[in-house]
C-alpha positions in Angstrom: 17.9 -7.6 1.9 14.9 -5.5 2.8 11.2 -5.7 2.0 10.0 -2.4 0.6 6.3 -1.6 0.2 5.4 0.8 -2.5 2.0 2.3 -2.1 0.6 3.8 -5.3 2.9 1.6 -7.3 1.5 2.6 -10.7 2.7 6.2 -10.3 5.4 7.3 -12.8 8.0 8.0 -10.1 7.1 4.8 -8.3 7.7 2.8 -11.5 11.1 4.3 -12.0 12.0 3.4 -8.3 10.7 -0.1 -8.7 12.9 -0.8 -11.7 16.0 0.6 -10.0 15.3 -1.4 -6.8 15.0 -4.6 -8.9 18.1 -3.8 -11.0 20.4 -2.4 -8.3 19.4 -4.2 -5.0 18.3 -7.6 -3.8 15.3 -6.1 -1.9 11.9 -7.7 -2.2 9.0 -5.5 -3.1 5.3 -5.2 -2.2 3.6 -3.2 -4.9 0.1 -1.9 -3.9 -2.1 -0.3 -6.5 -5.8 -0.3 -7.4 -5.4 -2.6 -10.4 -2.5 -5.0 -10.4 -3.1 -5.8 -14.1 -1.3 -2.5 -14.8 1.9 -4.0 -13.5 1.3 -7.5 -14.8 4.9 -7.5 -16.1 6.0 -8.3 -12.6 3.5 -11.1 -12.0 6.1 -13.8 -12.4 8.9 -12.0 -10.6 9.8 -13.9 -7.4 10.9 -10.7 -5.7 7.6 -8.9 -6.3 4.3 -9.3 -4.5 1.4 -7.5 -6.3 -1.5 -6.4 -4.1 -4.8 -5.0 -5.3 -5.7 -2.4 -2.7 -7.4 0.8 -1.7 -5.2 2.9 0.6 -8.3 4.1 2.4 -9.2 0.6 3.6 -6.8 0.6 6.5 -7.2 -3.0 7.6 -6.5 -4.3 4.1 -3.5 -2.0 3.8 -2.2 -3.1 7.2 -2.5 -6.8 6.2 -0.5 -6.2 3.0 2.1 -4.1 5.0 2.9 -6.8 7.6 6.1 -8.2 5.9 7.5 -4.7 5.0 10.6 -3.1 6.5 10.2 0.3 4.8 7.1 2.0 3.4 7.2 4.3 0.4 4.1 6.3 -0.3 3.5 7.7 -3.8 -0.2 8.5 -3.4 -1.8 11.8 -4.1 -5.0 13.7 -4.8 -7.3 16.1 -3.1 -8.0 13.4 -0.4 -4.3 13.0 0.3 -4.7 13.7 4.1 -7.3 10.9 4.4 -4.9 8.5 2.6 -2.0 9.7 4.9 -4.1 9.0 8.0 -4.9 5.5 6.7 -1.2 4.8 6.0 -0.1 6.0 9.4 -2.9 4.0 11.1 -1.8 0.9 9.2 1.8 1.5 10.3 0.6 1.8 13.9 -1.3 -1.5 13.6 1.7 -3.3 12.2 4.4 -1.6 14.3 6.1 -0.2 11.3 8.4 2.8 11.8 10.2 3.8 8.5 8.2 5.9 6.0 9.3 7.7 2.8 6.5 10.0 1.8 6.2 12.0 -1.5 4.7 15.4 -0.8 5.1 18.6 -2.9 6.7 22.0 -2.8 4.6 24.4 -0.8 3.6 21.8 1.8 5.3 24.0 4.5 4.7 27.4 2.8 8.5 27.3 2.0 8.4 28.6 -1.6 9.2 32.4 -1.7 8.5 35.1 -4.2 6.5 35.1 -7.4 7.1 31.4 -7.9 5.6 30.7 -4.5 2.6 32.9 -5.4 2.2 31.1 -8.7 2.5 27.7 -7.1 -0.1 28.6 -4.5 -2.6 29.2 -7.2 -1.6 26.4 -9.5 -2.1 23.6 -6.9 -4.5 25.4 -4.7 -6.9 22.4 -4.6 -4.1 20.1 -3.4 -2.2 22.2 -1.0 -4.6 21.6 2.0 -4.0 17.9 1.7 -0.2 18.3 1.5 -0.2 20.6 4.5 -2.4 18.5 6.7 -0.3 15.4 5.7 2.9 17.2 6.7 1.5 17.9 10.1 0.2 14.3 10.4 3.8 13.1 9.7 5.2 15.4 12.4 2.7 14.3 15.0 2.8 10.6 14.1 5.8 9.3 15.9 7.0 7.4 12.9 10.5 7.9 11.4 9.6 9.7 8.2 11.4 11.3 5.3 9.1 13.8 3.5 10.1 14.5 -0.1 9.0 17.8 -1.6 9.8 17.8 -5.3 9.4 20.8 -7.4 7.3 20.6 -10.6 8.0 17.2 -12.2 9.4 16.5 -15.6 9.8 13.2 -17.5 13.4 14.2 -18.5 15.8 11.2 -18.6 18.2 12.9 -16.2 19.4 12.7 -12.6 20.2 16.3 -11.6 19.0 17.7 -8.4 19.9 19.6 -5.2 18.5 19.0 -1.8 16.9 21.7 0.3 16.0 21.5 4.0 13.1 23.4 5.4 15.5 26.1 6.4 16.4 26.6 2.8 14.0 28.2 0.3 12.9 26.0 -2.5 13.3 28.2 -5.6 14.1 25.8 -8.5 10.9 25.4 -10.6 11.4 21.8 -11.8 13.0 18.4 -11.1 12.8 15.1 -13.0 10.9 12.1 -11.7 14.2 10.1 -12.2 15.8 12.5 -9.7 13.1 12.0 -7.2 13.4 8.2 -7.6 17.1 8.5 -7.2 16.8 10.3 -3.9 14.2 7.8 -2.6 16.5 5.0 -3.5 19.3 6.6 -1.6 17.1 6.8 1.5 15.9 3.2 1.1 19.5 2.0 0.8 20.6 3.9 3.9 17.4 4.5 6.0 19.4 5.9 8.9 19.7 9.1 6.8 17.2 11.9 6.7 15.2 10.7 9.7 12.3 13.0 10.6 13.4 15.4 7.9 11.6 17.2 5.1 13.7 17.5 2.0 12.9 19.6 -1.1 14.3 18.6 -4.5 14.8 20.8 -7.5 17.1 20.9 -10.5 19.8 23.5 -10.1 19.6 26.7 -12.1 15.9 26.5 -12.8 14.8 29.4 -10.7 12.0 31.5 -12.1 8.5 32.8 -11.7 7.0 29.5 -12.9 8.2 26.3 -14.7 9.7 27.0 -18.2 7.0 25.1 -20.0 4.1 26.9 -18.4 
């Protein structure tokens, strides 16, 4: 049994992961989000600790993090780099080592061709945060797994392939259920994917942009 802290626990992928951890493992969960009422369904679950918290308040984050064995970050936004700095600072305060971090395709300029050009424009406001966060992870000294999903769908499917940084990420989409599945795999065997950045996309979805755009 492990204690898994999920930061940004109201996120759609985080909620899928939470359900699977509760259904398929005996792990205990620390769910941190800005308003715990949003996950009030877990308020009576003995395996869940709900924490109202602001990721940017490092001391509060560290206090909530103390019991955790593994940290999973599902935060985002244009201030992602500031949030990443706070998470890493809290991990240093509490001597935590294992981090699973949701990033995005393009964080390492690894998307080639017209799809890469389209993605650069489509998430231009967010890419600086992803890229700074990627460098923060590399320099941090923590044992991280960076996950770079392609454009996310709500499709009820688990269908994905893994791409290392040496492999171009060309698939234009992947389901949130697939991302949660990969995160669960890492949580269940945290000796895997150490200090690695893994891209996820659904096979056979290459194109100039996602099909629904």
